[in-house]
C-alpha positions as CSV (number, residue, x, y, z in Angstrom):
1,X,-3.2,36.1,25.4
2,X,-1.9,39.3,27.5
3,X,-4.4,40.7,30.1
4,X,-3.5,43.8,32.5
5,X,-5.4,44.2,35.4
6,X,-6.2,47.7,36.7
7,X,-5.6,48.5,40.5
8,X,-5.4,51.4,42.7
9,X,-2.0,52.6,43.9
10,X,-1.4,52.8,47.8
11,X,1.9,54.3,48.0
12,X,5.0,54.7,45.5
13,X,8.8,54.7,46.8
14,X,12.5,54.8,45.1
15,X,13.9,52.2,45.1
16,X,17.8,52.4,43.1
17,X,16.9,53.5,40.0
18,X,12.7,52.0,39.8
19,X,10.1,53.3,41.5
20,X,8.2,50.8,42.6
21,X,4.5,51.1,44.2
22,X,2.0,48.7,46.2
23,X,-0.4,48.3,44.3
24,X,-5.1,47.6,45.4
25,X,-6.6,44.2,43.3
26,X,-9.3,44.1,44.9
27,X,-8.8,42.4,48.2
28,X,-5.3,41.6,47.0
29,X,-1.9,44.0,47.4
30,X,0.8,43.4,45.2
31,X,4.1,45.5,43.9
32,X,4.8,46.4,40.6
33,X,7.3,49.1,38.8
34,X,6.0,52.6,38.4
35,X,8.5,53.4,35.3
36,X,6.4,53.3,32.4
37,X,3.8,55.7,34.5
38,X,6.2,58.8,36.1
39,X,3.1,60.9,36.3
40,X,0.9,58.5,38.6
41,X,1.1,58.7,42.1
42,X,-0.8,57.3,45.5
43,X,-5.0,57.0,44.9
44,X,-4.5,56.9,40.7
45,X,-5.3,53.6,39.1
46,X,-3.2,52.1,36.6
47,X,-3.5,49.3,34.7
48,X,-0.7,46.3,35.6
49,X,0.6,43.9,33.3
50,X,2.7,41.4,34.4
51,X,4.4,43.7,37.4
52,X,4.3,46.6,35.0
53,X,2.3,49.6,35.7
54,X,1.8,50.5,31.6
55,X,-1.1,52.9,31.8
56,X,-3.0,54.7,34.3
57,X,-6.8,54.9,34.0
58,X,-9.4,56.5,35.8
59,X,-11.5,54.8,38.4
60,X,-14.8,54.2,36.1
61,X,-12.9,52.7,33.7
62,X,-10.8,50.6,36.4
63,X,-14.2,49.6,37.2
64,X,-16.1,48.5,34.0
65,X,-12.8,46.8,33.3
66,X,-12.7,45.2,37.0
67,X,-16.4,44.2,36.4
68,X,-15.5,42.4,32.8
69,X,-12.8,40.3,34.2
70,X,-15.5,39.1,36.8
71,X,-18.1,38.4,34.7
72,X,-15.3,36.6,32.5
73,X,-14.7,34.8,35.7
74,X,-10.9,35.7,34.6
75,X,-10.6,36.7,38.5
76,X,-11.9,33.8,40.1
77,X,-9.5,32.1,43.2
78,X,-7.7,29.3,41.2
79,X,-8.2,27.1,44.6
80,X,-11.6,27.5,44.2
């Protein structure tokens, strides 16, 4: 199963030939490549799959998706 998680772009920078951003997923922040969503800017929400932002989404859609993933138990800490 493929799973994309919504996150908010905190900042973005060019590293070599790639555009990389810090993405916030709830209380977790990770880096993701932004090359596939060149229009995305800090403050925007994106869907991230295996370290690549694959589409831009509005904040309401990101929150709905995040809530569904939580209800399904897919966002629980595996250490719990």
